[in-house]
C-alpha positions, 0 to 999 in steps of 0.5 A: 500499499505504501506505493499508492503514494508514488505517483510514478507507480500508479500507472505507467502508460503503455507505449512508454518507456521505463528507464529505471534500468540501464536498458529502458523496458517498453510498457506494455499490457496483457488482457486477462481472462478475456477482459474480465471485468468486475462490479465493486459489489463483487468485493462487498464481502471482503470490505465487511470482514475488514470493517468488522472485526467481530464478523470476521473472528467468527467466519474466518480461521479457528473460533474466537475464545468468547464467541457472541452469535446467537444461536437461536437467530442462527436456528430462525433464519437457517433452514438446514440448522433447523433440520440438524436440531429437529433431525438430530437423532438421525443426522449423518456424521458429516452434517453433524460435524458441520453443525457443531462448527457453527454452534460452537462459534456461538454463545455457549456453544459447548452447551448447545452443542451437547444439547444438539447431540444427545438425542443421537442413540449413540450419543457420547459426551466424550465424542461430541467434546473431541468433535466439537474441538476439532470444529473449533479449530477448523478454518472457519464455520461451514459456509452456505456454499459448502452445505448446499453443494458439498452436503447436498442440502440445496432443498434447505437452502432454496428455502432460505430467505437469506441465501445469496446474502450471507457467507455462513449461517453463523452470520445471522447471529451476529449484530449486523444487517444481513446484507448490505444493499448492493450499489448499482451503477447508473444506466447509461444516458438514453442519448448523448448529453442526457442525464442518467436516471440513478437509484432512489437510495443516492443522495440527490445530486450525488456523483455516480462515478461514471462521468463528471458530466453526468448528473445524477438525479432521484 
């Protein structure tokens, strides 16, 4: 990041020469992945994680020592987690383990893990404790993508009102909005010189970023 203040390193124009070396080098550019473009909203998840240490601590790396996620909110918002609770007596090991990776990152997660596992006919407090410890040390809780695709639980994910808005069910238990509104680019003007229409959520006369000459209106 320290190079962002060095003007000569921000952009070397293609077709010019880099003369820092004894032998000048022609500046060229390459088109990667067929000219793939990105929308700022593609990076929203990463920005949220950096801006919210509590969220980052719950969805990345080992579980925090003092988790704050509310399990009741997770169960209320995630159909798959509701299934894990209601079918705990017959829950397959892969689902049980991933459930523990979420429960363990909630307040009183250790007690809840045993409560949600006790209905299994061959329940063992020792085995549950070991599995919970393993799940807490894993690289983050089970993600919605993993639950849907790797565990084959799409039937539950299709019922979820938060589908596509969160990374993992544990997010539902944290003090944050389910999803930040996606910034939409202003549409192109209908005719040259005509102002572009902007989403109503933008402040009046705010800049769209597409062109300084295009005014935004409600």
